[in-house]
TIVO-2410 file (N, C-alpha, C; in nm, 3 decimals):
# residues 146
REC num residu      c1      c2      c3 atome chaine
REC   1      X  -0.633  -4.971  -4.478     N      A
REC   1      X  -0.517  -5.051  -4.444    CA      A
REC   1      X  -0.562  -5.166  -4.354     C      A
REC   2      X  -0.521  -5.286  -4.387     N      A
REC   2      X  -0.564  -5.401  -4.308    CA      A
REC   2      X  -0.470  -5.420  -4.188     C      A
REC   3      X  -0.526  -5.480  -4.087     N      A
REC   3      X  -0.453  -5.506  -3.965    CA      A
REC   3      X  -0.364  -5.629  -3.986     C      A
REC   4      X  -0.242  -5.625  -3.939     N      A
REC   4      X  -0.156  -5.742  -3.948    CA      A
REC   4      X  -0.209  -5.849  -3.853     C      A
REC   5      X  -0.169  -5.971  -3.877     N      A
REC   5      X  -0.211  -6.082  -3.790    CA      A
REC   5      X  -0.167  -6.056  -3.647     C      A
REC   6      X  -0.049  -6.001  -3.630     N      A
REC   6      X   0.003  -5.971  -3.496    CA      A
REC   6      X  -0.085  -5.867  -3.426     C      A
REC   7      X  -0.120  -5.760  -3.497     N      A
REC   7      X  -0.203  -5.655  -3.437    CA      A
REC   7      X  -0.342  -5.707  -3.403     C      A
REC   8      X  -0.399  -5.788  -3.490     N      A
REC   8      X  -0.532  -5.843  -3.464    CA      A
REC   8      X  -0.530  -5.933  -3.342     C      A
REC   9      X  -0.430  -6.019  -3.334     N      A
REC   9      X  -0.420  -6.108  -3.219    CA      A
REC   9      X  -0.394  -6.030  -3.091     C      A
REC  10      X  -0.310  -5.928  -3.098     N      A
REC  10      X  -0.283  -5.846  -2.979    CA      A
REC  10      X  -0.410  -5.778  -2.931     C      A
REC  11      X  -0.494  -5.733  -3.023     N      A
REC  11      X  -0.620  -5.671  -2.984    CA      A
REC  11      X  -0.709  -5.771  -2.909     C      A
REC  12      X  -0.714  -5.895  -2.955     N      A
REC  12      X  -0.792  -5.998  -2.886    CA      A
REC  12      X  -0.733  -6.030  -2.749     C      A
REC  13      X  -0.602  -6.039  -2.742     N      A
REC  13      X  -0.535  -6.064  -2.613    CA      A
REC  13      X  -0.570  -5.953  -2.514     C      A
REC  14      X  -0.567  -5.830  -2.561     N      A
REC  14      X  -0.599  -5.716  -2.474    CA      A
REC  14      X  -0.741  -5.725  -2.420     C      A
REC  15      X  -0.837  -5.762  -2.506     N      A
REC  15      X  -0.976  -5.774  -2.461    CA      A
REC  15      X  -0.986  -5.881  -2.353     C      A
REC  16      X  -0.923  -5.994  -2.374     N      A
REC  16      X  -0.929  -6.102  -2.274    CA      A
REC  16      X  -0.870  -6.056  -2.141     C      A
REC  17      X  -0.753  -5.996  -2.145     N      A
REC  17      X  -0.689  -5.952  -2.022    CA      A
REC  17      X  -0.768  -5.842  -1.952     C      A
REC  18      X  -0.817  -5.744  -2.027     N      A
REC  18      X  -0.895  -5.635  -1.968    CA      A
REC  18      X  -1.026  -5.686  -1.910     C      A
REC  19      X  -1.091  -5.778  -1.979     N      A
REC  19      X  -1.218  -5.831  -1.930    CA      A
REC  19      X  -1.197  -5.911  -1.802     C      A
REC  20      X  -1.091  -5.988  -1.798     N      A
REC  20      X  -1.063  -6.065  -1.677    CA      A
REC  20      X  -1.041  -5.972  -1.558     C      A
REC  21      X  -0.964  -5.866  -1.577     N      A
REC  21      X  -0.940  -5.770  -1.469    CA      A
REC  21      X  -1.070  -5.703  -1.426     C      A
REC  22      X  -1.154  -5.666  -1.523     N      A
REC  22      X  -1.284  -5.606  -1.491    CA      A
REC  22      X  -1.369  -5.704  -1.410     C      A
REC  23      X  -1.369  -5.829  -1.452     N      A
REC  23      X  -1.451  -5.931  -1.384    CA      A
REC  23      X  -1.404  -5.954  -1.241     C      A
REC  24      X  -1.275  -5.947  -1.217     N      A
REC  24      X  -1.227  -5.959  -1.079    CA      A
REC  24      X  -1.285  -5.848  -0.992     C      A
REC  25      X  -1.285  -5.727  -1.045     N      A
REC  25      X  -1.339  -5.613  -0.970    CA      A
REC  25      X  -1.490  -5.626  -0.952     C      A
REC  26      X  -1.560  -5.669  -1.056     N      A
REC  26      X  -1.705  -5.684  -1.048    CA      A
REC  26      X  -1.743  -5.791  -0.947     C      A
REC  27      X  -1.669  -5.899  -0.945     N      A
REC  27      X  -1.698  -6.006  -0.850    CA      A
REC  27      X  -1.686  -5.957  -0.706     C      A
REC  28      X  -1.597  -5.863  -0.682     N      A
REC  28      X  -1.576  -5.811  -0.546    CA      A
REC  28      X  -1.680  -5.707  -0.504     C      A
REC  29      X  -1.763  -5.661  -0.597     N      A
REC  29      X  -1.861  -5.556  -0.565    CA      A
REC  29      X  -1.981  -5.605  -0.484     C      A
REC  30      X  -2.007  -5.733  -0.488     N      A
REC  30      X  -2.122  -5.783  -0.413    CA      A
REC  30      X  -2.255  -5.751  -0.478     C      A
REC  31      X  -2.261  -5.753  -0.610     N      A
REC  31      X  -2.385  -5.723  -0.682    CA      A
REC  31      X  -2.481  -5.841  -0.666     C      A
REC  32      X  -2.594  -5.815  -0.602     N      A
REC  32      X  -2.696  -5.918  -0.578    CA      A
REC  32      X  -2.784  -5.934  -0.702     C      A
REC  33      X  -2.871  -6.035  -0.698     N      A
REC  33      X  -2.964  -6.059  -0.809    CA      A
REC  33      X  -3.054  -5.938  -0.829     C      A
REC  34      X  -3.104  -5.882  -0.720     N      A
REC  34      X  -3.192  -5.765  -0.729    CA      A
REC  34      X  -3.118  -5.646  -0.792     C      A
REC  35      X  -2.997  -5.621  -0.747     N      A
REC  35      X  -2.916  -5.511  -0.801    CA      A
REC  35      X  -2.884  -5.535  -0.948     C      A
REC  36      X  -2.853  -5.659  -0.982     N      A
REC  36      X  -2.814  -5.692  -1.119    CA      A
REC  36      X  -2.928  -5.670  -1.218     C      A
REC  37      X  -3.050  -5.700  -1.176     N      A
REC  37      X  -3.164  -5.679  -1.264    CA      A
REC  37      X  -3.178  -5.533  -1.306     C      A
REC  38      X  -3.141  -5.444  -1.216     N      A
REC  38      X  -3.154  -5.301  -1.243    CA      A
REC  38      X  -3.032  -5.240  -1.311     C      A
REC  39      X  -2.913  -5.302  -1.290     N      A
REC  39      X  -2.793  -5.233  -1.338    CA      A
REC  39      X  -2.678  -5.329  -1.364     C      A
REC  40      X  -2.688  -5.410  -1.467     N      A
REC  40      X  -2.575  -5.495  -1.505    CA      A
REC  40      X  -2.526  -5.462  -1.646     C      A
REC  41      X  -2.558  -5.343  -1.693     N      A
REC  41      X  -2.526  -5.305  -1.831    CA      A
REC  41      X  -2.376  -5.309  -1.860     C      A
REC  42      X  -2.297  -5.257  -1.768     N      A
REC  42      X  -2.153  -5.249  -1.791    CA      A
REC  42      X  -2.090  -5.388  -1.797     C      A
REC  43      X  -2.123  -5.475  -1.704     N      A
REC  43      X  -2.065  -5.609  -1.706    CA      A
REC  43      X  -2.117  -5.686  -1.827     C      A
REC  44      X  -2.243  -5.668  -1.860     N      A
REC  44      X  -2.300  -5.737  -1.976    CA      A
REC  44      X  -2.227  -5.695  -2.105     C      A
REC  45      X  -2.201  -5.566  -2.117     N      A
REC  45      X  -2.128  -5.515  -2.233    CA      A
REC  45      X  -1.987  -5.577  -2.241     C      A
REC  46      X  -1.919  -5.584  -2.128     N      A
REC  46      X  -1.784  -5.643  -2.125    CA      A
REC  46      X  -1.788  -5.791  -2.161     C      A
REC  47      X  -1.885  -5.863  -2.107     N      A
REC  47      X  -1.894  -6.007  -2.136    CA      A
REC  47      X  -1.931  -6.032  -2.281     C      A
REC  48      X  -2.014  -5.947  -2.339     N      A
REC  48      X  -2.048  -5.961  -2.481    CA      A
REC  48      X  -1.926  -5.937  -2.568     C      A
REC  49      X  -1.846  -5.839  -2.531     N      A
REC  49      X  -1.722  -5.812  -2.606    CA      A
REC  49      X  -1.627  -5.930  -2.595     C      A
REC  50      X  -1.619  -5.988  -2.475     N      A
REC  50      X  -1.534  -6.105  -2.454    CA      A
REC  50      X  -1.584  -6.222  -2.536     C      A
REC  51      X  -1.715  -6.243  -2.539     N      A
REC  51      X  -1.771  -6.353  -2.617    CA      A
REC  51      X  -1.737  -6.337  -2.765     C      A
REC  52      X  -1.748  -6.216  -2.817     N      A
REC  52      X  -1.712  -6.191  -2.957    CA      A
REC  52      X  -1.564  -6.220  -2.980     C      A
REC  53      X  -1.481  -6.181  -2.886     N      A
REC  53      X  -1.337  -6.206  -2.898    CA      A
REC  53      X  -1.306  -6.355  -2.895     C      A
REC  54      X  -1.372  -6.428  -2.805     N      A
REC  54      X  -1.346  -6.572  -2.796    CA      A
REC  54      X  -1.386  -6.643  -2.925     C      A
REC  55      X  -1.490  -6.594  -2.990     N      A
REC  55      X  -1.532  -6.653  -3.116    CA      A
REC  55      X  -1.428  -6.632  -3.226     C      A
REC  56      X  -1.350  -6.523  -3.216     N      A
REC  56      X  -1.252  -6.488  -3.319    CA      A
REC  56      X  -1.108  -6.525  -3.284     C      A
REC  57      X  -1.081  -6.549  -3.158     N      A
REC  57      X  -0.943  -6.570  -3.110    CA      A
REC  57      X  -0.869  -6.683  -3.181     C      A
REC  58      X  -0.926  -6.802  -3.194     N      A
REC  58      X  -0.851  -6.910  -3.261    CA      A
REC  58      X  -0.815  -6.877  -3.406     C      A
REC  59      X  -0.908  -6.818  -3.480     N      A
REC  59      X  -0.879  -6.782  -3.619    CA      A
REC  59      X  -0.771  -6.675  -3.626     C      A
REC  60      X  -0.773  -6.585  -3.529     N      A
REC  60      X  -0.672  -6.480  -3.523    CA      A
REC  60      X  -0.533  -6.540  -3.497     C      A
REC  61      X  -0.526  -6.637  -3.407     N      A
REC  61      X  -0.398  -6.703  -3.381    CA      A
REC  61      X  -0.355  -6.785  -3.502     C      A
REC  62      X  -0.450  -6.850  -3.569     N      A
REC  62      X  -0.418  -6.927  -3.690    CA      A
REC  62      X  -0.358  -6.837  -3.797     C      A
REC  63      X  -0.411  -6.716  -3.812     N      A
REC  63      X  -0.356  -6.621  -3.909    CA      A
REC  63      X  -0.212  -6.585  -3.874     C      A
REC  64      X  -0.185  -6.566  -3.746     N      A
REC  64      X  -0.048  -6.539  -3.703    CA      A
REC  64      X   0.041  -6.659  -3.731     C      A
REC  65      X  -0.010  -6.778  -3.702     N      A
REC  65      X   0.067  -6.901  -3.726    CA      A
REC  65      X   0.103  -6.913  -3.872     C      A
REC  66      X   0.008  -6.885  -3.959     N      A
REC  66      X   0.034  -6.893  -4.104    CA      A
REC  66      X   0.134  -6.789  -4.147     C      A
REC  67      X   0.130  -6.673  -4.084     N      A
REC  67      X   0.224  -6.565  -4.115    CA      A
REC  67      X   0.366  -6.600  -4.072     C      A
REC  68      X   0.378  -6.669  -3.959     N      A
REC  68      X   0.509  -6.699  -3.901    CA      A
REC  68      X   0.558  -6.842  -3.924     C      A
REC  69      X   0.478  -6.926  -3.982     N      A
REC  69      X   0.498  -7.070  -3.981    CA      A
REC  69      X   0.630  -7.123  -4.035     C      A
REC  70      X   0.703  -7.055  -4.110     N      A
REC  70      X   0.826  -7.103  -4.172    CA      A
REC  70      X   0.892  -7.222  -4.103     C      A
REC  71      X   0.845  -7.342  -4.135     N      A
REC  71      X   0.906  -7.463  -4.083    CA      A
REC  71      X   0.852  -7.511  -3.950     C      A
REC  72      X   0.771  -7.432  -3.882     N      A
REC  72      X   0.721  -7.475  -3.752    CA      A
REC  72      X   0.568  -7.479  -3.750     C      A
REC  73      X   0.508  -7.495  -3.866     N      A
REC  73      X   0.362  -7.495  -3.877    CA      A
REC  73      X   0.295  -7.600  -3.791     C      A
REC  74      X   0.355  -7.719  -3.779     N      A
REC  74      X   0.294  -7.823  -3.697    CA      A
REC  74      X   0.288  -7.782  -3.550     C      A
REC  75      X   0.389  -7.714  -3.503     N      A
REC  75      X   0.391  -7.671  -3.363    CA      A
REC  75      X   0.284  -7.566  -3.338     C      A
REC  76      X   0.267  -7.474  -3.429     N      A
REC  76      X   0.162  -7.374  -3.416    CA      A
REC  76      X   0.025  -7.440  -3.429     C      A
REC  77      X   0.012  -7.530  -3.526     N      A
REC  77      X  -0.116  -7.597  -3.551    CA      A
REC  77      X  -0.167  -7.671  -3.430     C      A
REC  78      X  -0.080  -7.738  -3.359     N      A
REC  78      X  -0.121  -7.812  -3.240    CA      A
REC  78      X  -0.176  -7.716  -3.134     C      A
REC  79      X  -0.113  -7.601  -3.119     N      A
REC  79      X  -0.160  -7.505  -3.020    CA      A
REC  79      X  -0.290  -7.438  -3.064     C      A
REC  80      X  -0.307  -7.420  -3.195     N      A
REC  80      X  -0.434  -7.366  -3.245    CA      A
REC  80      X  -0.549  -7.455  -3.200     C      A
REC  81      X  -0.530  -7.586  -3.205     N      A
REC  81      X  -0.635  -7.678  -3.163    CA      A
REC  81      X  -0.662  -7.667  -3.013     C      A
REC  82      X  -0.558  -7.653  -2.933     N      A
REC  82      X  -0.575  -7.633  -2.788    CA      A
REC  82      X  -0.656  -7.507  -2.764     C      A
REC  83      X  -0.619  -7.400  -2.833     N      A
REC  83      X  -0.687  -7.273  -2.815    CA      A
REC  83      X  -0.833  -7.281  -2.860     C      A
REC  84      X  -0.859  -7.353  -2.967     N      A
REC  84      X  -0.999  -7.369  -3.013    CA      A
REC  84      X  -1.084  -7.433  -2.905     C      A
REC  85      X  -1.033  -7.538  -2.845     N      A
REC  85      X  -1.108  -7.608  -2.739    CA      A
REC  85      X  -1.129  -7.516  -2.618     C      A
REC  86      X  -1.022  -7.451  -2.575     N      A
REC  86      X  -1.031  -7.365  -2.457    CA      A
REC  86      X  -1.123  -7.245  -2.483     C      A
REC  87      X  -1.113  -7.186  -2.601     N      A
REC  87      X  -1.199  -7.072  -2.635    CA      A
REC  87      X  -1.345  -7.116  -2.645     C      A
REC  88      X  -1.370  -7.232  -2.702     N      A
REC  88      X  -1.508  -7.282  -2.713    CA      A
REC  88      X  -1.568  -7.307  -2.575     C      A
REC  89      X  -1.491  -7.365  -2.485     N      A
REC  89      X  -1.541  -7.389  -2.349    CA      A
REC  89      X  -1.566  -7.257  -2.278     C      A
REC  90      X  -1.475  -7.164  -2.290     N      A
REC  90      X  -1.494  -7.032  -2.229    CA      A
REC  90      X  -1.613  -6.959  -2.288     C      A
REC  91      X  -1.628  -6.966  -2.420     N      A
REC  91      X  -1.741  -6.901  -2.486    CA      A
REC  91      X  -1.873  -6.957  -2.437     C      A
REC  92      X  -1.882  -7.087  -2.422     N      A
REC  92      X  -2.005  -7.149  -2.372    CA      A
REC  92      X  -2.040  -7.095  -2.234     C      A
REC  93      X  -1.941  -7.080  -2.148     N      A
REC  93      X  -1.965  -7.028  -2.014    CA      A
REC  93      X  -2.010  -6.882  -2.019     C      A
REC  94      X  -1.945  -6.801  -2.100     N      A
REC  94      X  -1.983  -6.660  -2.111    CA      A
REC  94      X  -2.124  -6.647  -2.166     C      A
REC  95      X  -2.159  -6.728  -2.265     N      A
REC  95      X  -2.294  -6.723  -2.321    CA      A
REC  95      X  -2.399  -6.764  -2.219     C      A
REC  96      X  -2.368  -6.862  -2.136     N      A
REC  96      X  -2.460  -6.903  -2.031    CA      A
REC  96      X  -2.486  -6.788  -1.934     C      A
REC  97      X  -2.381  -6.720  -1.891     N      A
REC  97      X  -2.397  -6.607  -1.800    CA      A
REC  97      X  -2.475  -6.495  -1.868     C      A
REC  98      X  -2.444  -6.468  -1.994     N      A
REC  98      X  -2.515  -6.362  -2.067    CA      A
REC  98      X  -2.663  -6.393  -2.085     C      A
REC  99      X  -2.701  -6.518  -2.082     N      A
REC  99      X  -2.842  -6.557  -2.099    CA      A
REC  99      X  -2.925  -6.530  -1.974     C      A
REC 100      X  -2.861  -6.495  -1.864     N      A
REC 100      X  -2.932  -6.472  -1.739    CA      A
REC 100      X  -2.991  -6.331  -1.738     C      A
REC 101      X  -3.106  -6.312  -1.671     N      A
REC 101      X  -3.169  -6.180  -1.670    CA      A
REC 101      X  -3.089  -6.075  -1.592     C      A
REC 102      X  -3.008  -6.118  -1.497     N      A
REC 102      X  -2.923  -6.027  -1.422    CA      A
REC 102      X  -2.792  -6.097  -1.390     C      A
REC 103      X  -2.683  -6.027  -1.405     N      A
REC 103      X  -2.551  -6.088  -1.384    CA      A
REC 103      X  -2.499  -6.044  -1.248     C      A
REC 104      X  -2.494  -6.138  -1.155     N      A
REC 104      X  -2.452  -6.108  -1.018    CA      A
REC 104      X  -2.300  -6.120  -1.004     C      A
REC 105      X  -2.251  -6.065  -0.895     N      A
REC 105      X  -2.108  -6.078  -0.863    CA      A
REC 105      X  -2.070  -6.224  -0.844     C      A
REC 106      X  -2.160  -6.300  -0.782     N      A
REC 106      X  -2.130  -6.441  -0.757    CA      A
REC 106      X  -2.119  -6.519  -0.888     C      A
REC 107      X  -2.203  -6.488  -0.986     N      A
REC 107      X  -2.192  -6.554  -1.116    CA      A
REC 107      X  -2.057  -6.525  -1.179     C      A
REC 108      X  -2.018  -6.399  -1.174     N      A
REC 108      X  -1.890  -6.359  -1.234    CA      A
REC 108      X  -1.774  -6.420  -1.156     C      A
REC 109      X  -1.786  -6.428  -1.025     N      A
REC 109      X  -1.682  -6.491  -0.944    CA      A
REC 109      X  -1.668  -6.639  -0.982     C      A
REC 110      X  -1.780  -6.706  -1.000     N      A
REC 110      X  -1.776  -6.847  -1.042    CA      A
REC 110      X  -1.718  -6.860  -1.183     C      A
REC 111      X  -1.753  -6.768  -1.270     N      A
REC 111      X  -1.697  -6.767  -1.405    CA      A
REC 111      X  -1.545  -6.750  -1.400     C      A
REC 112      X  -1.500  -6.656  -1.318     N      A
REC 112      X  -1.356  -6.633  -1.302    CA      A
REC 112      X  -1.283  -6.758  -1.255     C      A
REC 113      X  -1.347  -6.836  -1.171     N      A
REC 113      X  -1.283  -6.953  -1.113    CA      A
REC 113      X  -1.289  -7.078  -1.198     C      A
REC 114      X  -1.363  -7.075  -1.306     N      A
REC 114      X  -1.377  -7.195  -1.388    CA      A
REC 114      X  -1.242  -7.238  -1.447     C      A
REC 115      X  -1.217  -7.365  -1.440     N      A
REC 115      X  -1.092  -7.419  -1.494    CA      A
REC 115      X  -1.081  -7.391  -1.644     C      A
REC 116      X  -1.194  -7.386  -1.712     N      A
REC 116      X  -1.193  -7.358  -1.856    CA      A
REC 116      X  -1.142  -7.217  -1.884     C      A
REC 117      X  -1.186  -7.123  -1.802     N      A
REC 117      X  -1.140  -6.987  -1.819    CA      A
REC 117      X  -0.994  -6.975  -1.779     C      A
REC 118      X  -0.953  -7.044  -1.676     N      A
REC 118      X  -0.811  -7.044  -1.634    CA      A
REC 118      X  -0.721  -7.096  -1.747     C      A
REC 119      X  -0.766  -7.203  -1.811     N      A
REC 119      X  -0.688  -7.259  -1.923    CA      A
REC 119      X  -0.678  -7.156  -2.036     C      A
REC 120      X  -0.788  -7.092  -2.067     N      A
REC 120      X  -0.789  -6.991  -2.172    CA      A
REC 120      X  -0.697  -6.875  -2.136     C      A
REC 121      X  -0.703  -6.829  -2.012     N      A
REC 121      X  -0.617  -6.719  -1.970    CA      A
REC 121      X  -0.469  -6.756  -1.983     C      A
REC 122      X  -0.437  -6.878  -1.947     N      A
REC 122      X  -0.297  -6.922  -1.961    CA      A
REC 122      X  -0.257  -6.925  -2.107     C      A
REC 123      X  -0.346  -6.970  -2.195     N      A
REC 123      X  -0.318  -6.965  -2.339    CA      A
REC 123      X  -0.289  -6.822  -2.382     C      A
REC 124      X  -0.373  -6.730  -2.338     N      A
REC 124      X  -0.361  -6.590  -2.378    CA      A
REC 124      X  -0.234  -6.528  -2.320     C      A
REC 125      X  -0.199  -6.561  -2.196     N      A
REC 125      X  -0.075  -6.508  -2.138    CA      A
REC 125      X   0.046  -6.557  -2.216     C      A
REC 126      X   0.043  -6.682  -2.260     N      A
REC 126      X   0.151  -6.734  -2.344    CA      A
REC 126      X   0.157  -6.657  -2.476     C      A
REC 127      X   0.043  -6.635  -2.539     N      A
REC 127      X   0.040  -6.559  -2.664    CA      A
REC 127      X   0.093  -6.418  -2.643     C      A
REC 128      X   0.057  -6.358  -2.532     N      A
REC 128      X   0.104  -6.222  -2.503    CA      A
REC 128      X   0.256  -6.217  -2.500     C      A
REC 129      X   0.318  -6.318  -2.442     N      A
REC 129      X   0.465  -6.323  -2.440    CA      A
REC 129      X   0.523  -6.344  -2.579     C      A
REC 130      X   0.459  -6.426  -2.659     N      A
REC 130      X   0.505  -6.450  -2.796    CA      A
REC 130      X   0.495  -6.321  -2.879     C      A
REC 131      X   0.393  -6.242  -2.852     N      A
REC 131      X   0.371  -6.118  -2.927    CA      A
REC 131      X   0.464  -6.005  -2.884     C      A
REC 132      X   0.534  -6.024  -2.773     N      A
REC 132      X   0.623  -5.919  -2.722    CA      A
REC 132      X   0.769  -5.967  -2.728     C      A
REC 133      X   0.824  -5.981  -2.847     N      A
REC 133      X   0.960  -6.035  -2.856    CA      A
REC 133      X   1.066  -5.943  -2.795     C      A
REC 134      X   1.035  -5.816  -2.776     N      A
REC 134      X   1.133  -5.722  -2.722    CA      A
REC 134      X   1.126  -5.712  -2.571     C      A
REC 135      X   1.040  -5.791  -2.508     N      A
REC 135      X   1.029  -5.787  -2.362    CA      A
REC 135      X   1.163  -5.826  -2.301     C      A
REC 136      X   1.199  -5.758  -2.195     N      A
REC 136      X   1.325  -5.787  -2.128    CA      A
REC 136      X   1.311  -5.920  -2.055     C      A
REC 137      X   1.394  -6.016  -2.092     N      A
REC 137      X   1.391  -6.147  -2.030    CA      A
REC 137      X   1.534  -6.192  -2.005     C      A
REC 138      X   1.550  -6.266  -1.902     N      A
REC 138      X   1.683  -6.322  -1.875    CA      A
REC 138      X   1.714  -6.424  -1.984     C      A
REC 139      X   1.839  -6.429  -2.031     N      A
REC 139      X   1.872  -6.527  -2.133    CA      A
REC 139      X   1.859  -6.669  -2.079     C      A
REC 140      X   1.821  -6.759  -2.165     N      A
REC 140      X   1.805  -6.898  -2.125    CA      A
REC 140      X   1.942  -6.956  -2.090     C      A
REC 141      X   1.950  -7.022  -1.978     N      A
REC 141      X   2.072  -7.087  -1.935    CA      A
REC 141      X   2.045  -7.236  -1.925     C      A
REC 142      X   2.125  -7.320  -1.988     N      A
REC 142      X   2.102  -7.464  -1.971    CA      A
REC 142      X   2.127  -7.503  -1.826     C      A
REC 143      X   2.060  -7.607  -1.778     N      A
REC 143      X   2.081  -7.648  -1.639    CA      A
REC 143      X   2.225  -7.689  -1.616     C      A
REC 144      X   2.275  -7.656  -1.499     N      A
REC 144      X   2.412  -7.692  -1.464    CA      A
REC 144      X   2.421  -7.841  -1.442     C      A
REC 145      X   2.528  -7.898  -1.491     N      A
REC 145      X   2.550  -8.042  -1.470    CA      A
REC 145      X   2.615  -8.064  -1.336     C      A
REC 146      X   2.567  -8.164  -1.263     N      A
REC 146      X   2.622  -8.191  -1.130    CA      A
REC 146      X   2.748  -8.272  -1.137     C      A
***
């Protein structure tokens, strides 16, 4: 049985959110270069999973857009392009960190703070809301006229 576009995209969103939370904790550990050379397997595994997800995320969102597009394809298409740029920038940063012999807390902290990653996270948080149509939200109220 194949995964629906929604399920595939939700899986990618989950990886991004979980990796970000893991990276926040790793950055706070104070892992030095010496420590990282001996024991960065867990963070490296997480970053590799994130890199794979970033490579697939735009196509996954495009599949959802095509599934839902009924009349609003241009609106989805424009955001697909935004996500492609943000994912590519984030992927480049993750690959740079993964190329290092040891991944320190400071590297991960700097990665967390990158504007490119922040943009990507905001994209993903928006997607997460789109994927949860049953989330309890206050109804939209037009602004009151003065």
